[in-house]
C-alpha positions as CSV (number, residue, x, y, z in Angstrom):
1,M,15.1,-13.3,-0.2
2,N,15.2,-16.5,1.9
3,D,13.8,-20.0,1.6
4,S,10.4,-19.4,3.2
5,N,9.5,-15.7,2.9
6,E,9.5,-13.3,-0.1
7,C,11.5,-10.2,0.8
8,L,12.1,-7.2,-1.3
9,T,13.3,-3.6,-0.8
10,V,12.2,-0.4,-2.6
11,V,13.7,3.1,-2.1
12,T,11.1,5.9,-2.4
13,A,12.2,9.5,-3.0
14,S,9.1,11.3,-1.7
15,E,5.9,11.0,0.3
16,D,4.0,10.5,-3.0
17,D,6.3,7.6,-3.8
18,T,5.6,6.0,-0.5
19,R,1.8,6.3,-1.0
20,R,2.1,4.9,-4.5
21,L,4.0,1.9,-3.1
22,G,1.1,1.4,-0.7
23,E,-1.4,1.4,-3.6
24,C,0.6,-1.4,-5.3
25,L,0.8,-3.4,-2.1
26,A,-3.0,-3.2,-1.8
27,A,-3.4,-4.8,-5.2
28,A,-1.4,-7.9,-4.0
29,L,-3.5,-8.4,-0.8
30,R,-6.7,-9.7,-2.5
31,P,-8.8,-9.5,0.7
32,E,-12.0,-10.2,-1.3
33,Q,-10.7,-13.8,-1.7
34,A,-9.5,-14.2,1.9
35,A,-11.4,-16.2,4.5
36,E,-9.7,-14.3,7.3
37,A,-8.1,-10.9,7.7
38,V,-4.9,-10.0,5.8
39,I,-2.4,-8.5,8.2
40,V,0.1,-5.8,7.2
41,A,2.5,-5.1,10.1
42,I,4.2,-1.7,9.6
43,S,7.3,-0.7,11.6
44,G,9.5,2.4,11.4
45,D,10.7,5.5,13.3
46,L,8.6,8.5,14.0
47,G,8.0,10.4,10.7
48,A,9.1,7.5,8.6
49,G,5.9,7.5,6.5
50,K,3.8,4.7,8.1
51,T,0.6,6.6,7.8
52,R,1.4,7.7,4.3
53,L,1.8,4.0,3.3
54,V,-1.5,3.2,4.9
55,R,-3.1,6.0,2.9
56,G,-1.8,4.3,-0.2
57,L,-3.3,1.0,1.0
58,A,-6.6,2.7,1.5
59,G,-6.6,4.2,-1.9
60,G,-5.9,0.8,-3.5
61,L,-8.8,-0.7,-1.5
62,G,-11.3,2.0,-2.5
63,V,-11.2,3.9,0.8
64,D,-11.1,7.7,0.8
65,M,-7.4,8.4,1.5
66,Q,-8.3,11.8,3.1
67,A,-10.1,9.9,5.9
68,I,-6.8,8.2,7.0
69,A,-5.0,9.6,10.0
70,S,-3.1,7.9,12.8
71,P,-5.6,6.6,15.3
72,T,-3.2,7.0,18.2
73,F,-5.8,7.8,20.9
74,V,-8.7,5.6,19.7
75,L,-6.4,2.7,18.8
76,C,-8.4,1.4,15.8
77,V,-10.5,3.0,13.1
78,E,-12.4,0.9,10.4
79,H,-13.1,2.1,6.9
80,R,-15.3,0.6,4.3
81,G,-13.8,0.1,0.8
82,A,-14.9,-1.2,-2.5
83,D,-16.7,-4.5,-3.0
84,G,-17.4,-4.9,0.7
85,V,-13.7,-4.9,1.7
86,R,-12.9,-3.2,5.0
87,L,-9.7,-1.6,6.2
88,A,-9.0,-1.7,10.0
89,H,-6.2,0.9,10.8
90,I,-4.5,0.3,14.1
91,D,-1.9,2.5,15.8
92,A,-0.1,0.5,18.5
93,W,2.1,3.3,19.8
94,R,0.2,3.5,23.1
95,V,-0.3,-0.2,23.4
96,R,1.6,-1.7,26.3
97,S,0.9,-5.4,25.7
98,A,-1.0,-7.9,23.6
99,D,-3.8,-7.8,26.2
100,D,-4.5,-4.2,25.3
101,L,-5.3,-5.2,21.7
102,E,-8.1,-7.4,23.0
103,T,-10.0,-4.3,24.1
104,I,-10.7,-3.8,20.4
105,G,-11.6,-7.4,19.8
106,W,-8.2,-8.3,18.2
107,S,-8.9,-12.1,18.1
108,E,-12.2,-11.6,16.4
109,L,-10.7,-9.1,14.0
110,L,-8.0,-11.5,12.8
111,G,-10.7,-14.0,11.8
112,R,-12.8,-11.6,9.9
113,P,-13.0,-12.2,6.1
114,R,-12.7,-9.5,3.4
115,T,-10.6,-7.3,5.8
116,V,-7.2,-5.8,5.7
117,V,-5.7,-4.9,9.1
118,A,-2.9,-2.4,8.9
119,V,-0.9,-2.0,12.2
120,E,1.4,0.9,12.7
121,W,4.2,0.5,15.3
122,A,3.7,-3.3,14.9
123,E,7.1,-3.9,16.6
124,R,5.5,-2.9,19.9
125,V,3.1,-5.9,19.7
126,T,5.2,-8.5,18.0
127,E,3.9,-11.3,20.2
128,A,0.3,-10.6,19.1
129,M,1.1,-10.6,15.4
130,P,-0.1,-13.8,13.5
131,T,2.6,-15.9,11.8
132,K,0.9,-15.3,8.4
133,R,1.3,-11.6,7.7
134,I,3.1,-9.1,5.6
135,D,5.8,-7.1,7.4
136,V,6.7,-3.6,6.2
137,L,9.8,-1.9,7.6
138,I,10.3,1.8,6.7
139,E,13.7,3.4,7.3
140,H,15.1,6.9,6.7
141,V,17.9,7.0,4.2
142,G,17.7,10.8,3.5
143,E,15.6,13.9,4.0
144,Q,12.8,12.5,1.8
145,E,14.2,9.1,0.8
146,R,12.9,6.0,2.5
147,S,14.0,2.4,2.3
148,I,10.9,0.1,2.5
149,T,11.4,-3.6,3.0
150,I,8.4,-5.8,2.5
151,T,8.5,-9.4,3.8
152,D,5.6,-11.7,2.9
153,R,5.2,-14.3,5.6
154,R,2.1,-15.9,4.1
155,S,2.3,-19.5,3.1
156,P,0.6,-19.9,-0.3
157,A,3.1,-19.4,-3.1
158,D,0.5,-17.7,-5.3
159,D,0.0,-15.0,-2.6
160,R,3.7,-14.2,-2.6
161,E,3.7,-14.3,-6.4
162,A,0.9,-11.7,-6.4
163,L,3.1,-9.5,-4.2
164,L,6.1,-9.7,-6.6
165,R,3.8,-8.9,-9.6
166,A,2.3,-5.9,-7.8
167,M,5.7,-4.5,-6.7
168,A,7.1,-4.9,-10.2
169,L,4.4,-2.4,-11.4
170,Y,5.5,0.3,-8.9
171,E,6.8,3.5,-10.5
172,P,8.0,6.7,-8.7
173,A,5.9,9.8,-9.0
174,P,6.4,11.5,-12.3
175,I,8.3,14.8,-12.6
176,R,5.8,17.6,-12.4
177,P,5.1,19.0,-15.9
178,V,5.8,22.6,-16.8
179,D,2.5,24.4,-17.1
180,T,2.0,25.0,-20.8
181,G,-1.7,25.6,-20.6
182,R,-2.4,22.1,-21.9
183,V,-4.9,20.0,-20.0
184,H,-3.5,16.7,-18.9
185,R,-6.0,13.8,-19.0
186,C,-6.3,10.5,-17.1
187,P,-5.2,7.6,-19.4
188,V,-8.0,5.4,-18.0
189,C,-11.2,7.6,-18.1
190,G,-10.0,10.7,-19.9
191,S,-10.9,13.1,-17.1
192,A,-8.7,16.2,-16.5
193,T,-5.9,15.6,-14.0
194,T,-5.0,19.2,-13.7
195,D,-7.1,22.2,-12.7
196,A,-7.3,25.7,-14.1
197,N,-4.2,26.6,-12.2
198,G,-2.2,23.7,-13.6
199,S,-2.2,21.8,-10.2
200,E,-2.2,18.1,-10.6
201,S,-4.4,15.5,-8.9
202,A,-2.9,13.6,-6.0
203,A,-2.9,10.4,-8.2
204,F,-1.3,12.1,-11.2
205,P,-1.1,11.1,-14.1
206,F,-4.4,9.5,-13.2
207,C,-7.4,11.5,-12.0
208,S,-8.0,9.2,-8.9
209,S,-6.7,6.2,-7.0
210,R,-9.6,4.2,-8.5
211,C,-8.3,4.8,-12.0
212,R,-4.7,4.1,-11.0
213,M,-5.8,0.8,-9.6
214,A,-8.0,0.1,-12.7
215,D,-4.8,0.6,-14.7
216,L,-2.9,-1.7,-12.4
217,H,-5.5,-4.4,-12.7
218,R,-5.3,-4.2,-16.5
219,W,-1.6,-5.2,-16.2
220,F,-2.6,-8.1,-13.9
221,G,-5.2,-9.2,-16.4
222,G,-2.8,-9.2,-19.3
223,S,-4.6,-6.3,-21.1
224,Y,-1.2,-4.7,-21.7
225,T,1.6,-6.2,-23.7
226,I,5.2,-5.2,-24.4
227,S,5.7,-4.9,-28.2
228,R,9.4,-5.3,-28.1
229,P,12.0,-7.2,-26.0
230,T,12.8,-5.7,-22.7
231,E,16.2,-4.2,-22.5
232,R,18.5,-5.1,-19.6
233,D,18.6,-1.6,-18.2
234,E,14.8,-1.5,-18.1
235,E,14.5,-4.6,-15.8
236,L,13.7,-4.0,-12.1
237,T,16.4,-5.1,-9.7
238,D,16.2,-5.8,-5.9
């Protein structure tokens, strides 16, 4: 962490973990309160998990995660989320300069309210990125493990505080349960999270990303409390 920007690093152990981290990040963006677009600039090598992270962002914003794919050839795809929020997904791999971004109305997009703009391969268009943004760097540290560094370059302290609170709620994907014939149910709505064959939902232990985010917002709203002091080995560390 430095004097002006909030910076933290999380190591994920699977693709599901990377997606879950994206869902937590979405909760910190608060686009419904923003007068201009919230920019998430994502960098990383080929196969690092950039699109997987965007799918998590999408789920957290109420967008169908299955609709998310790298828009390499069309450059930008927009998706409608919950409460009038929009997600603009950009793949800058084929972009040669900042001028190329203007072909999709980049300047106008930056000024659009209630919008999250997620840019893959953002390092290729660094000069076009606004100063106020969130940078996400995804690096390989193993076959499945990824080191994900998030740097919040937004100015308001409450925005950066929201990021820290959201990331503190991140949890790795649970170990898959042994099939005992018991139906696992979503802790939010009570719907089954396993089918007749024992296969879990993508958002397990929740039935959907919407319920996962509802659970997350309960934490933000103070609906949950800890009934005993937190032990040192339970605290999150950078």
